[in-house]
Every structure is written in structure tokens, then in C-alpha cells.
PLY file of the C-alpha trace (Angstrom):
ply
format ascii 1.0
element vertex 593
property float x
property float y
property float z
element edge 592
property int vertex1
property int vertex2
end_header
45.87 -19.23 30.81
43.76 -19.21 34.00
46.55 -18.21 36.50
46.71 -14.53 35.60
45.26 -13.62 39.05
48.39 -15.20 40.61
51.04 -13.57 38.34
49.66 -9.96 38.85
48.80 -7.93 41.88
45.29 -9.14 42.32
42.59 -9.55 44.92
43.94 -13.05 45.74
47.34 -11.57 46.56
45.78 -8.90 48.82
43.55 -11.50 50.58
46.45 -13.86 51.35
48.59 -11.02 52.56
45.78 -9.59 54.77
45.09 -13.02 56.28
48.77 -13.58 57.19
49.21 -10.05 58.65
45.94 -10.07 60.59
46.56 -13.45 62.37
50.21 -12.62 63.05
49.21 -9.28 64.65
46.41 -11.01 66.53
48.83 -13.50 68.00
51.34 -10.78 68.93
48.93 -8.10 70.18
46.27 -10.34 71.69
43.62 -7.92 70.35
41.25 -8.35 67.47
40.49 -4.62 67.24
44.16 -3.46 67.01
45.07 -6.33 64.68
42.24 -5.37 62.37
43.06 -1.65 62.36
46.76 -2.18 61.68
46.07 -4.86 59.10
43.68 -2.69 57.19
46.08 0.28 57.20
48.89 -1.96 55.89
46.62 -3.20 53.08
45.46 0.21 52.09
49.13 1.30 51.94
49.89 -1.79 49.80
46.95 -1.06 47.57
48.16 2.55 46.97
51.64 1.28 46.15
50.19 -0.92 43.36
48.19 1.91 41.66
44.91 0.40 42.90
43.03 -1.31 40.23
39.50 -2.78 40.45
40.60 -6.19 41.85
42.77 -4.55 44.62
40.06 -2.11 45.43
37.51 -4.91 45.74
39.66 -6.99 47.97
40.65 -4.07 50.16
37.04 -2.85 50.61
35.79 -6.43 51.28
38.55 -6.78 53.88
37.39 -3.54 55.56
33.72 -4.81 55.61
34.98 -8.19 57.09
36.93 -6.51 59.91
33.97 -4.21 60.84
31.57 -7.14 60.99
34.10 -9.05 63.04
34.53 -6.14 65.48
30.74 -5.88 66.06
30.30 -9.65 66.21
28.05 -9.75 63.22
27.57 -12.68 60.86
29.90 -12.35 57.90
28.43 -12.60 54.38
30.81 -12.49 51.37
27.92 -11.45 49.04
27.00 -8.52 51.23
30.67 -7.44 51.50
31.00 -7.81 47.74
27.90 -5.75 47.16
29.18 -2.92 49.42
32.57 -2.99 47.74
30.92 -2.77 44.29
28.72 0.20 45.36
31.64 1.99 46.85
33.89 1.56 43.80
31.03 2.67 41.40
30.21 5.67 43.60
33.69 7.09 42.78
33.89 5.95 39.16
30.46 4.77 37.64
32.10 4.06 34.19
34.15 1.17 35.71
30.87 -0.86 35.50
31.53 -1.30 31.76
35.18 -2.21 32.07
36.51 -5.72 31.78
38.57 -5.52 34.90
35.65 -4.57 37.13
33.31 -7.17 35.71
35.85 -10.01 35.90
36.98 -9.32 39.42
33.49 -8.94 40.87
32.10 -11.90 38.86
34.95 -14.03 40.04
34.19 -13.36 43.75
30.44 -13.58 43.06
30.93 -17.10 41.53
32.81 -18.15 44.70
30.48 -16.53 47.19
27.18 -17.17 45.34
27.80 -20.62 43.85
31.03 -22.11 45.03
30.68 -21.80 48.81
26.98 -22.81 48.92
27.72 -25.94 46.96
30.75 -26.75 49.20
28.75 -26.14 52.39
26.27 -28.82 51.15
28.93 -31.28 50.00
32.48 -31.36 51.24
32.81 -28.68 53.94
30.92 -30.65 56.59
33.30 -33.57 56.02
36.32 -31.28 56.13
35.10 -30.09 59.54
34.69 -33.65 60.50
38.37 -34.36 60.16
39.26 -31.98 63.06
39.45 -33.21 66.63
39.03 -36.83 65.61
39.11 -38.17 69.26
36.60 -35.75 70.63
33.16 -37.18 71.33
31.86 -33.87 72.39
32.79 -32.39 69.04
30.62 -35.12 67.53
27.52 -33.49 69.08
28.01 -30.33 66.93
28.04 -32.22 63.56
25.43 -33.58 61.20
24.61 -37.32 61.54
26.23 -38.23 58.23
29.44 -36.57 59.36
29.38 -38.30 62.70
29.11 -41.60 60.90
32.05 -40.57 58.81
34.06 -39.93 61.91
32.98 -43.29 63.38
34.20 -45.04 60.18
37.56 -43.31 60.57
37.89 -44.44 64.13
36.97 -48.05 63.22
39.68 -48.09 60.57
42.15 -46.66 63.04
41.20 -49.24 65.67
42.35 -51.99 63.16
45.89 -50.44 63.39
45.51 -50.50 67.17
45.20 -54.30 67.02
48.77 -54.40 65.76
50.48 -51.39 67.45
48.28 -50.71 70.51
46.82 -47.48 71.60
49.66 -45.38 70.27
49.12 -46.94 66.90
45.42 -46.15 67.01
46.04 -42.47 67.76
48.85 -42.02 65.13
46.82 -43.88 62.50
43.71 -41.78 63.23
45.69 -38.57 63.00
47.32 -39.70 59.73
44.01 -40.80 58.25
42.15 -37.53 59.08
45.03 -35.48 57.80
45.18 -37.42 54.50
41.43 -37.24 54.10
41.46 -33.50 54.95
44.03 -32.97 52.25
41.98 -34.94 49.61
38.74 -33.07 50.60
40.49 -29.68 50.35
41.73 -30.72 46.90
38.17 -31.62 46.02
37.02 -28.12 47.13
39.65 -26.51 45.05
38.58 -28.65 42.14
34.97 -27.61 42.44
35.68 -23.97 42.91
38.13 -23.93 39.92
35.53 -25.65 37.71
32.89 -23.04 38.67
35.31 -20.16 38.06
36.53 -21.49 34.66
32.92 -22.11 33.52
31.53 -18.87 34.93
34.29 -16.75 33.45
34.15 -18.33 30.06
31.68 -15.73 28.72
33.54 -12.56 29.67
36.86 -14.10 28.68
35.43 -14.98 25.28
33.72 -11.62 24.89
36.66 -9.30 25.88
39.71 -11.48 25.10
38.45 -14.18 22.59
39.99 -16.86 24.80
38.72 -19.85 26.54
41.25 -21.58 28.73
41.46 -25.38 28.52
44.14 -25.82 31.13
42.92 -23.40 33.73
41.79 -26.21 36.01
45.03 -28.13 36.30
46.99 -24.89 36.35
45.03 -23.58 39.38
45.26 -26.97 41.14
49.05 -26.59 40.88
49.61 -22.88 41.33
47.06 -21.85 43.93
48.49 -24.05 46.76
51.95 -22.94 45.81
50.86 -19.32 46.04
49.41 -19.86 49.47
52.77 -21.16 50.45
54.75 -18.39 48.60
53.32 -15.28 50.21
53.49 -16.34 53.87
56.98 -17.71 53.58
58.05 -14.56 51.73
56.69 -12.41 54.55
58.29 -14.61 57.10
61.61 -14.46 55.32
61.56 -10.55 55.19
60.61 -10.34 58.87
63.23 -12.82 60.16
65.94 -11.20 57.95
65.85 -8.16 60.29
66.80 -10.46 63.17
69.06 -13.07 61.46
69.99 -13.48 57.83
71.01 -17.03 58.57
67.57 -18.22 59.82
65.79 -16.25 57.19
67.29 -18.62 54.59
64.86 -21.35 55.59
61.59 -19.51 54.72
63.46 -17.88 51.78
64.25 -21.37 50.41
60.61 -22.32 50.84
59.48 -19.23 48.95
61.99 -19.84 46.20
60.91 -23.46 45.76
57.26 -22.36 45.59
58.12 -19.55 43.11
60.02 -22.09 40.88
57.04 -24.44 41.09
54.67 -21.66 39.97
56.97 -20.58 37.15
57.55 -24.12 36.01
53.87 -25.00 36.00
52.83 -21.87 34.15
55.50 -22.35 31.41
54.88 -26.07 31.04
51.13 -25.84 30.83
51.19 -22.59 28.83
53.42 -24.18 26.24
50.95 -26.89 25.42
49.33 -26.37 21.91
45.82 -26.94 23.34
46.41 -24.56 26.30
43.71 -22.18 25.18
41.11 -21.80 22.40
40.65 -18.55 20.51
36.98 -18.03 19.97
34.77 -15.56 18.01
32.77 -12.92 19.75
29.74 -14.60 21.46
26.47 -13.83 19.85
23.62 -12.02 21.75
21.88 -15.39 22.07
24.95 -16.99 23.64
25.41 -14.02 25.99
21.74 -14.15 27.12
21.76 -17.92 27.53
25.00 -17.79 29.59
23.50 -15.07 31.87
20.41 -17.15 32.44
22.51 -20.21 33.15
24.53 -18.33 35.87
21.33 -16.97 37.45
19.73 -20.49 37.45
22.86 -22.01 38.97
22.86 -19.50 41.80
19.12 -20.08 42.34
19.65 -23.86 42.29
22.39 -24.14 44.94
19.84 -23.87 47.66
17.56 -26.65 46.21
17.84 -30.39 46.18
21.18 -32.04 45.51
19.96 -33.35 42.16
19.00 -29.84 41.14
22.41 -28.58 42.25
24.14 -31.28 40.23
22.10 -30.47 37.15
22.76 -26.69 37.44
26.57 -27.45 37.88
26.64 -29.65 34.84
24.53 -26.99 32.89
27.14 -24.31 33.85
29.93 -26.45 32.52
27.96 -27.39 29.35
27.37 -23.57 28.80
31.11 -22.95 28.93
31.76 -25.76 26.44
29.15 -24.33 24.14
30.95 -21.00 24.21
34.21 -22.67 23.40
33.19 -25.21 20.81
29.81 -24.39 19.34
29.99 -23.74 15.60
28.95 -20.23 14.51
28.42 -19.38 10.89
30.81 -16.51 9.77
29.35 -13.21 8.89
29.73 -13.40 5.12
27.60 -12.69 2.06
27.05 -15.74 -0.04
27.88 -15.93 -3.75
29.74 -12.70 -3.86
33.40 -11.79 -3.86
34.19 -9.55 -0.84
37.15 -7.32 -0.32
37.46 -5.51 3.00
40.30 -3.04 3.79
40.65 -3.37 7.59
41.54 -0.20 9.41
45.02 -1.07 10.78
46.35 2.51 10.86
49.57 3.20 8.76
49.69 -0.29 7.22
47.82 -2.85 5.06
45.41 -5.64 5.81
42.84 -6.83 3.30
40.33 -9.59 3.84
39.05 -11.48 0.68
36.07 -13.79 0.91
35.40 -15.77 -2.23
31.99 -16.61 -3.59
32.36 -20.13 -2.12
33.30 -18.75 1.33
37.13 -19.28 1.13
39.02 -16.71 3.11
42.29 -14.92 2.12
43.95 -12.36 4.36
46.48 -10.25 2.48
48.88 -8.72 5.03
48.09 -7.97 8.76
49.44 -4.56 9.35
51.97 -3.75 12.02
54.07 -1.11 13.70
57.72 -0.41 12.84
59.98 -2.69 14.64
61.84 0.26 16.27
58.53 1.55 17.83
58.90 -0.83 20.82
55.16 -0.66 21.40
53.08 -3.26 23.29
50.35 -2.92 20.64
50.27 -5.83 18.29
48.17 -4.95 15.23
47.67 -8.59 14.38
46.54 -9.53 17.92
44.80 -6.38 18.96
43.25 -5.08 15.65
43.07 -7.66 12.83
42.20 -10.70 14.99
39.35 -8.96 16.92
37.81 -7.83 13.59
37.98 -11.34 12.24
36.51 -12.80 15.48
33.75 -10.06 15.47
32.62 -11.79 12.16
32.73 -15.27 13.69
35.80 -16.51 11.75
37.57 -19.28 13.62
40.04 -20.11 10.81
41.44 -18.64 7.61
42.08 -20.62 4.53
45.07 -18.57 3.24
47.17 -15.65 4.48
49.25 -13.83 1.89
52.31 -11.62 2.51
52.72 -8.91 -0.11
56.25 -8.06 0.90
58.58 -7.97 4.00
57.90 -4.54 5.53
56.74 -4.23 9.10
53.57 -2.27 8.37
52.39 -5.27 6.30
53.73 -8.35 8.17
54.46 -7.51 11.81
50.93 -8.52 12.78
50.92 -11.66 10.70
52.56 -14.13 13.15
49.81 -13.44 15.66
47.03 -13.93 12.97
48.64 -17.17 11.79
48.85 -18.36 15.47
45.17 -17.46 16.04
43.58 -18.60 12.82
45.70 -21.55 11.65
45.58 -21.02 7.95
46.11 -23.92 5.59
48.39 -21.97 3.28
50.76 -18.98 3.45
51.48 -17.22 0.14
54.78 -15.28 -0.14
56.43 -13.31 -2.89
59.48 -15.65 -2.91
62.12 -13.22 -1.64
64.57 -14.27 1.04
64.04 -11.42 3.47
65.13 -11.77 7.06
61.90 -9.99 8.21
59.89 -12.99 7.04
61.49 -15.32 9.56
58.77 -14.80 12.24
56.06 -15.35 9.69
57.58 -18.57 8.38
58.20 -19.79 11.95
54.57 -19.20 12.84
53.46 -21.02 9.66
55.61 -23.95 10.53
54.16 -24.06 14.11
50.62 -24.41 12.87
51.52 -26.76 10.00
50.61 -24.25 7.22
52.07 -24.87 3.70
54.22 -22.04 2.36
53.70 -21.32 -1.33
55.61 -18.88 -3.43
53.49 -17.02 -5.91
55.04 -15.56 -9.09
54.06 -13.63 -12.18
52.28 -15.76 -14.79
50.33 -17.93 -12.38
46.51 -18.05 -13.00
44.27 -20.38 -10.95
40.77 -20.77 -9.56
40.24 -20.45 -5.84
36.96 -20.77 -4.12
34.92 -19.68 -7.11
37.18 -16.70 -7.94
39.99 -16.47 -10.43
43.38 -15.22 -9.33
46.04 -13.87 -11.75
49.44 -13.20 -10.32
51.04 -10.18 -11.94
54.23 -9.76 -9.99
56.93 -10.47 -8.94
58.70 -12.47 -11.68
60.56 -15.64 -10.48
64.08 -14.73 -9.32
63.46 -11.01 -9.69
65.71 -8.68 -7.69
65.05 -5.19 -6.56
66.76 -2.49 -4.43
63.51 -1.81 -2.69
61.20 -4.49 -1.21
58.27 -2.43 -2.40
59.07 -3.29 -5.94
58.94 -7.01 -5.10
55.41 -6.80 -3.81
53.02 -9.63 -4.54
50.48 -8.10 -6.95
47.48 -10.04 -8.17
44.08 -9.50 -9.72
41.14 -11.39 -8.36
37.90 -11.82 -10.44
34.36 -13.09 -10.16
32.42 -13.13 -13.26
32.88 -9.80 -14.97
33.88 -7.92 -11.80
37.51 -7.75 -10.52
39.93 -6.10 -8.04
43.63 -5.33 -8.11
45.75 -5.64 -5.00
49.18 -4.02 -5.26
50.82 -4.23 -1.88
53.36 -1.34 -1.94
54.28 -1.54 -5.61
56.02 1.53 -6.83
56.46 3.07 -10.32
58.89 0.47 -11.56
56.65 -2.54 -10.61
53.51 -0.80 -11.78
55.01 -0.10 -15.19
56.05 -3.84 -15.45
52.55 -5.19 -14.84
50.73 -2.65 -17.05
51.10 -4.64 -20.30
49.52 -7.72 -18.67
46.72 -5.77 -16.97
43.13 -5.50 -18.12
40.40 -3.29 -16.65
39.31 -3.76 -13.08
36.34 -2.43 -10.99
38.19 -1.91 -7.82
41.86 -0.85 -6.97
43.61 -1.24 -3.68
45.99 1.74 -4.05
49.55 0.94 -3.64
51.85 2.16 -0.85
49.21 4.09 1.14
48.80 6.66 -1.55
52.53 7.50 -1.84
53.73 9.78 -4.69
55.90 6.87 -5.81
52.86 4.74 -6.90
49.59 4.87 -8.82
51.29 6.01 -12.01
49.09 7.33 -14.94
49.91 4.27 -17.05
48.42 1.93 -14.41
45.24 4.00 -14.10
44.82 4.07 -17.83
45.17 0.31 -18.10
43.10 -0.65 -14.98
40.54 2.03 -15.40
38.99 1.42 -11.90
35.67 2.78 -10.85
36.41 2.51 -7.04
39.54 2.63 -5.02
40.57 2.28 -1.40
43.67 3.58 0.31
44.76 1.90 3.57
46.44 4.67 5.53
46.87 5.91 9.11
45.32 9.14 10.34
47.59 12.10 10.56
50.62 9.97 9.68
54.10 11.39 9.60
54.61 10.37 5.82
51.99 12.71 4.51
50.06 9.81 2.95
47.99 9.89 0.85
49.75 12.55 -1.38
47.45 15.24 -2.72
48.69 14.58 -6.28
47.56 10.92 -6.02
44.09 11.97 -4.75
43.88 14.47 -7.65
45.10 11.89 -10.13
42.40 9.40 -8.99
39.72 12.06 -9.03
40.75 13.17 -12.55
40.39 9.54 -13.73
36.88 9.38 -12.33
37.73 7.10 -9.49
35.65 7.30 -6.22
38.10 6.83 -3.55
37.73 5.56 0.06
40.28 5.93 2.86
40.52 3.83 6.03
41.74 6.90 8.08
38.51 8.63 7.31
35.95 5.78 6.62
37.25 3.09 8.84
37.08 -0.45 7.54
35.55 -0.49 4.00
33.90 -3.46 2.44
33.33 -4.01 -1.22
31.10 -6.64 -2.78
31.63 -7.89 -6.33
28.64 -9.81 -7.54
29.98 -10.85 -10.95
28.68 -7.80 -12.90
29.28 -4.78 -10.51
30.84 -3.69 -7.24
29.19 -1.91 -4.31
30.84 -0.28 -1.22
29.73 -0.67 2.32
30.97 1.23 5.36
30.25 -0.71 8.57
32.05 1.93 10.66
34.40 -0.60 12.29
37.42 1.53 13.35
0 1
1 2
2 3
3 4
4 5
5 6
6 7
7 8
8 9
9 10
10 11
11 12
12 13
13 14
14 15
15 16
16 17
17 18
18 19
19 20
20 21
21 22
22 23
23 24
24 25
25 26
26 27
27 28
28 29
29 30
30 31
31 32
32 33
33 34
34 35
35 36
36 37
37 38
38 39
39 40
40 41
41 42
42 43
43 44
44 45
45 46
46 47
47 48
48 49
49 50
50 51
51 52
52 53
53 54
54 55
55 56
56 57
57 58
58 59
59 60
60 61
61 62
62 63
63 64
64 65
65 66
66 67
67 68
68 69
69 70
70 71
71 72
72 73
73 74
74 75
75 76
76 77
77 78
78 79
79 80
80 81
81 82
82 83
83 84
84 85
85 86
86 87
87 88
88 89
89 90
90 91
91 92
92 93
93 94
94 95
95 96
96 97
97 98
98 99
99 100
100 101
101 102
102 103
103 104
104 105
105 106
106 107
107 108
108 109
109 110
110 111
111 112
112 113
113 114
114 115
115 116
116 117
117 118
118 119
119 120
120 121
121 122
122 123
123 124
124 125
125 126
126 127
127 128
128 129
129 130
130 131
131 132
132 133
133 134
134 135
135 136
136 137
137 138
138 139
139 140
140 141
141 142
142 143
143 144
144 145
145 146
146 147
147 148
148 149
149 150
150 151
151 152
152 153
153 154
154 155
155 156
156 157
157 158
158 159
159 160
160 161
161 162
162 163
163 164
164 165
165 166
166 167
167 168
168 169
169 170
170 171
171 172
172 173
173 174
174 175
175 176
176 177
177 178
178 179
179 180
180 181
181 182
182 183
183 184
184 185
185 186
186 187
187 188
188 189
189 190
190 191
191 192
192 193
193 194
194 195
195 196
196 197
197 198
198 199
199 200
200 201
201 202
202 203
203 204
204 205
205 206
206 207
207 208
208 209
209 210
210 211
211 212
212 213
213 214
214 215
215 216
216 217
217 218
218 219
219 220
220 221
221 222
222 223
223 224
224 225
225 226
226 227
227 228
228 229
229 230
230 231
231 232
232 233
233 234
234 235
235 236
236 237
237 238
238 239
239 240
240 241
241 242
242 243
243 244
244 245
245 246
246 247
247 248
248 249
249 250
250 251
251 252
252 253
253 254
254 255
255 256
256 257
257 258
258 259
259 260
260 261
261 262
262 263
263 264
264 265
265 266
266 267
267 268
268 269
269 270
270 271
271 272
272 273
273 274
274 275
275 276
276 277
277 278
278 279
279 280
280 281
281 282
282 283
283 284
284 285
285 286
286 287
287 288
288 289
289 290
290 291
291 292
292 293
293 294
294 295
295 296
296 297
297 298
298 299
299 300
300 301
301 302
302 303
303 304
304 305
305 306
306 307
307 308
308 309
309 310
310 311
311 312
312 313
313 314
314 315
315 316
316 317
317 318
318 319
319 320
320 321
321 322
322 323
323 324
324 325
325 326
326 327
327 328
328 329
329 330
330 331
331 332
332 333
333 334
334 335
335 336
336 337
337 338
338 339
339 340
340 341
341 342
342 343
343 344
344 345
345 346
346 347
347 348
348 349
349 350
350 351
351 352
352 353
353 354
354 355
355 356
356 357
357 358
358 359
359 360
360 361
361 362
362 363
363 364
364 365
365 366
366 367
367 368
368 369
369 370
370 371
371 372
372 373
373 374
374 375
375 376
376 377
377 378
378 379
379 380
380 381
381 382
382 383
383 384
384 385
385 386
386 387
387 388
388 389
389 390
390 391
391 392
392 393
393 394
394 395
395 396
396 397
397 398
398 399
399 400
400 401
401 402
402 403
403 404
404 405
405 406
406 407
407 408
408 409
409 410
410 411
411 412
412 413
413 414
414 415
415 416
416 417
417 418
418 419
419 420
420 421
421 422
422 423
423 424
424 425
425 426
426 427
427 428
428 429
429 430
430 431
431 432
432 433
433 434
434 435
435 436
436 437
437 438
438 439
439 440
440 441
441 442
442 443
443 444
444 445
445 446
446 447
447 448
448 449
449 450
450 451
451 452
452 453
453 454
454 455
455 456
456 457
457 458
458 459
459 460
460 461
461 462
462 463
463 464
464 465
465 466
466 467
467 468
468 469
469 470
470 471
471 472
472 473
473 474
474 475
475 476
476 477
477 478
478 479
479 480
480 481
481 482
482 483
483 484
484 485
485 486
486 487
487 488
488 489
489 490
490 491
491 492
492 493
493 494
494 495
495 496
496 497
497 498
498 499
499 500
500 501
501 502
502 503
503 504
504 505
505 506
506 507
507 508
508 509
509 510
510 511
511 512
512 513
513 514
514 515
515 516
516 517
517 518
518 519
519 520
520 521
521 522
522 523
523 524
524 525
525 526
526 527
527 528
528 529
529 530
530 531
531 532
532 533
533 534
534 535
535 536
536 537
537 538
538 539
539 540
540 541
541 542
542 543
543 544
544 545
545 546
546 547
547 548
548 549
549 550
550 551
551 552
552 553
553 554
554 555
555 556
556 557
557 558
558 559
559 560
560 561
561 562
562 563
563 564
564 565
565 566
566 567
567 568
568 569
569 570
570 571
571 572
572 573
573 574
574 575
575 576
576 577
577 578
578 579
579 580
580 581
581 582
582 583
583 584
584 585
585 586
586 587
587 588
588 589
589 590
590 591
591 592
């Protein structure tokens, strides 16, 4: 949500830690050289403790460059230090160049050093410097004329207070005025840099994570000052605790207050419904335009102020374009599409009707006992849909309440805000999270039962199972089974229907062109009676590679082959798309694994 750099061990943490340690040692040792050497050694040790990622490496190496240039009294350049750090990191591991972590951390600092600081140096920083030593006339001589006038104005305002309270009132009011203005100007600097970071990082965030943060700016305005308070007070509390636990309570209380402020801000802002936008993968045109926009902005910061302002607005506009620009989904018009998404050992089928309506049947998932951080809905199904520029789904359908079909569905519902959620009408506890997600996005939950037949988006849907009020020992035999047709071409989707349910639907089943094989090719499904009634020409099995269940069973593959069915498998073919044009069906392998 725009504060991730605060909540993890990042370059920002390293920078604050290094700053505090260096200036504390410099004050204690009265030596820049020894303070630099000891500080760098501590930061390297800290980096090694944190399993050194790209952000930490970058900050550590830049710190080393800064200390060396300080030792030799050379001018310090963040861009030069950043370049040296990047070359050093890539020298040891060149493939990091193509990783999201490397690109984000170096782009972040480049935005600050190449765009943010030059803009601040031409706008607010001279006035920030002008708030120091407000009584010094000699200090005026080192400042620009406009800043000197700014200081004269502050003195005139303070003199007004002197008329009432004397010289002491003048000095106190001038101190208070300059301190207040400095606080406001620093806030303005943070605002500008945060805007630049949010706008500049919009492209990689959309490309890698399909996210554009909408509350990153207020989040950073709240969290960054608290973080700058948190780390020094924490170090101070730890240091004083070796001398006196009683006195250590004071900085510890400050650190605790800052930590509670950070936590509260993150939870409050992150809980807002509009906290972030989930966006499709940017097109090549958007990527090129964004890169050119960044390059132009860096070029423009050294030009006239009007050019700088135009470039700044262009950068923000480009970020808004990435977040909000309508992108046509990648679909074939006037055909019925059925794509079996490769979700491993599970099911997820995307249907796109001839009129462009979208139906996602199941969203895969891992067993609840797996305790894995991988969420198939968030990490597999959603990226596939975003890669095809879908922003919303019209319908999601749950075949039955088993984890390999529905564990990923809450994430999909949250990301794509469907209008309707179709369920099989069973009161299974496992459906609770799905129904909760549907309620959160305002989706209408509809129970589908045997006997329903309706038109949807230019296709006809016939529900074959389950019957209203039907009970079964196994959830598989309560699977939502339906036939979807366009013209003379049709497909049958079975969920995990087993022998009992397949035999129940056979009397109502007419021939289909395409069969989504039930239960991943298990021996309990795809009975001969079903194949005889459906007589499909093509079939697809959604199954995980080298799964522990032995799916698909060899007897099922042989049964399909004997029936003259050309069978595709997601474990071998990846995502498989089928296009029904009203008279025939064709298969396409996009090799999206």
C-alpha cells in the first residue's frame, strides 16, 4: 500500500540506522574517519544478519561510497553512488537486473536523486535553508536574493510582535515562525518526493504486482516521519538500557508511540476499499510511453520552472493513465471461448461468451492443510486474467466446496468484483470465505439447480445438476454441472462429478463438442454411459504435474482414446483455449503455464 519499504528491512531502514550511528560515533570519537569505518562495519554486519536483499545491498554500498567521498573531501553525488552500487551488485549476480526487487529499489533511489532532489533544490530547499540562523545578517550573504527577501519578511512579521512584547518577544516569535515554516516546508518536500515516487513506481508496480496504490501519498506522509522517530528512539532505548532501565523507558515510550502510530495508520488506510487498484498488465505502448515520460522528466528538471512543472504533471498523468486507462480485453469476438487455466492439481475454467460476458468456473487452490503462502487465486488465476487485460468478471461459479476448486476464489472475487456468484446450493462450511468475499464486493449470490435453462451473453446455459435439495455423502456428487452452447457447438463442464452424478445427468444430456473431464481424470468419473451420450470430439483434463493422486488414471485416458476423443492436459499443455464458433470447435495452446 505504499509503505512496504517501512514495514520490511529495506534501504530506508539501513539509511536511518547508518545516519544515527555515524553522527553518534562522530560526536563520541571526534573523528570522521573512525566514525565512518565503525559505522560501515556495523551496517555490513546488520546487512548480513538480514540475508542481504537488493535494497539492503544498494543502501550499504551507497553508504560506503558516501563515506569514502566524505573522507577524501569530494563532492557527494547520489546518482554516482547509485551507479557504483548497481554495477557492484550486478558484477556479482547479473541476473538480478531482471528481478523486481533490484529494479524497484534502484528506480526508487533514482527517482529521488535524479528527479526529486533537483526539483527540491530549485523550489523549497533554498527556503528551508533560509529558516536557519534567522538573526544572522552574515548568513544572508550566502543565500539567493529571493531567500533573503523571505528572511526579511519573517523579521518584519516578528518585529510586529516586538511592539507588544519587546525584544524578547521579537526573538521568540522569530524562532517560532522559522520553526513552523521549516516544518511546513519539510512537509512540502515530503509531499513532492512522495508524489514523484508514487508516480514513477506506478509502472513496475502495475507490471509485476498488478497494483496501483491510491493512498500511498497520505500513508507516507504519516508513516515516514514516525519511522524517522522510531529507529533513533529504539537505538537510544537499547543503549541507555545497559546503563539504566529506568531512564531507558523514556525513549522506549517514544518508540512505542511511533510504532503504534505506524501500525494504526497502515491498518486504517489499508482497510479503505479504495486503498489500491488492481490493474491489468501494461501494454508495450504503455511501458514505452512511461519510460519516455520518466526520461523527459529527468531531462526537464534542469530547465525552466514552467518546463519542470509540465514534466511533473506529465509524470503524474502517466501514472493515472496506467491506473485508469481502459484497455480492451484480449478476447475473440463472436465466438464462445473455454480456457482451462493451468492451476496445478485443481480446476479453473474461463468462459467468454460471444457477446464478451465472462464466467470463471472455480479458481483452483491448495489443500487447507498445506499451509502454503501460495494463493492460486492471487498468484496464478488473477495474473492470467490480468495478462489478458480483464479488469472485472461478470460471473464466478463455484462447482462444489473442495479446496482445489474454491480456495483461490475469495482472492479472485476481491480482485475482479463479479456481479454474480453462482453456487450449487449446498450449505458447506468451506463456502464461508467465498460468500464473505461476495458480500464484501456486493456480488449477488445465485443458486443454480437442475432444470434451469437460460441465455447469457449470446450463449445458452443448461444446468444438469444438482437437483434442488439433493443430498450426497460426497461433495463431488453435488458438483454444479452445466452445458453451454453457441449455435450448434457446445461444451460440458462437470466439476468433480463422479459415477453417481454422471449417470443421473446422462438421460438429459445431448451430444457436445467439448468435455471438461470430471475430477481431474479420476477413475471414479467419465463413465462409459456419459461418453456415449455426450460423444465429445475434444476433451481437457485439469490436473497437476506428477500429482500424488495418480491423475489422470490410465484407464480414463484409454477410455477417451477408444471413444475417439482428442484429449488435452494442463499438466502437459499448460493453459488450453477452445473456441466454439457455432458450428465447430478449435483448440489453441498459448503455452501459458
